[in-house]
C-alpha positions, 0 to 999 in steps of 0.5 A, spaced: 102 421 471 110 422 472 113 422 479 118 428 479 122 428 486 128 433 487 133 431 493 132 436 498 136 438 504 135 432 508 138 428 502 145 431 503 148 424 504 145 421 498 146 427 494 154 427 496 154 420 494 151 421 487 155 427 486 161 422 487 159 417 483 158 422 477 165 425 478 169 418 479 164 413 475 162 418 469 155 417 465 156 409 465 156 409 472 150 413 473 146 409 468 148 403 472 146 407 478 139 409 475 138 402 473 138 400 480 135 405 483 129 404 478 129 397 481 128 400 488 123 405 486 118 399 483 119 395 489 118 400 494 111 402 490 109 395 490 110 395 497 106 401 498 100 397 494 101 391 498 101 394 505 096 399 503 101 405 505 104 411 502 111 412 501 112 415 508 109 409 511 102 412 513 096 408 512 091 409 506 084 411 508 080 404 508 074 403 503 067 405 504 063 401 499 067 394 499 071 389 503 079 388 501 085 393 500 084 399 496 087 400 489 088 392 488 081 390 486 084 388 479 091 390 479 091 394 473 094 400 477 100 397 480 102 393 474 102 399 470 108 402 474 114 403 470 121 406 470 125 409 466 133 410 467 138 414 464 145 417 466 141 423 468 136 420 473 130 415 474 123 417 472 117 413 475 111 413 471 104 410 470 100 411 464 093 409 467 088 415 466 085 414 473 092 414 477 092 422 479 085 421 482 088 416 487 095 419 488 092 426 490 084 425 491 078 428 488 071 430 489 065 428 484 059 432 483 052 430 484 049 429 477 043 426 474 044 419 471 040 413 468 040 406 471 037 400 468 033 395 472 040 391 473 043 397 476 048 398 470 049 406 469 047 408 462 048 415 458 042 419 457 042 417 450 043 410 451 037 410 456 033 414 451 033 408 446 031 403 452 024 400 453 020 404 457 020 403 464 027 399 464 031 405 465 030 410 471 033 417 471 035 419 478 040 423 482 047 420 483 050 424 489 057 426 489 063 422 492 070 424 495 075 420 493 081 420 499 088 421 496 092 414 497 099 416 494 103 411 492 109 415 488 113 420 493 111 427 493 116 433 492 121 430 496 124 423 498 121 420 504 125 417 509 124 410 507 126 411 500 132 415 502 135 410 506 134 404 501 137 409 495 143 411 500 144 403 501 144 402 494 148 407 492 153 405 497 153 398 495 154 400 488 160 405 490 163 399 494 163 394 488 166 399 483 171 402 487 173 397 493 173 390 489 
């Protein structure tokens, strides 16, 4: 899953700073800026996981089936967040297959499922090879997984915009003031 964010109307100041950086500093300055913004983006996503909030600051839906924080049981999803920086910009992505389900939410359908006495789910084929009576087949109800976004949507959320603007201004000062 890859996050594509476009700077929109509310991002005019940031867009202007980036344009100045590109004009005055060229591609090398843009690579440096993209690298710093990539670090910021990873930190902001880590903050979302730590605080169980979306990039906009909205709380994620609480868990219904276990205690604890959503999306951090194993830490696999949060560790899979990567960035790629170039003179053209920053790409934020994850290669975890189930990331989109958590980012956007999903609904599963009710279905027939085989289950062992120990409670483990099996396919029908695997269940057929088990000793008679050790596997029960029954209906599993569908579930709705609420969206718990950790990547920004189509536009840059205000906390991200503020952080990126600050980073861009700091780099601009470093390059041209001292």
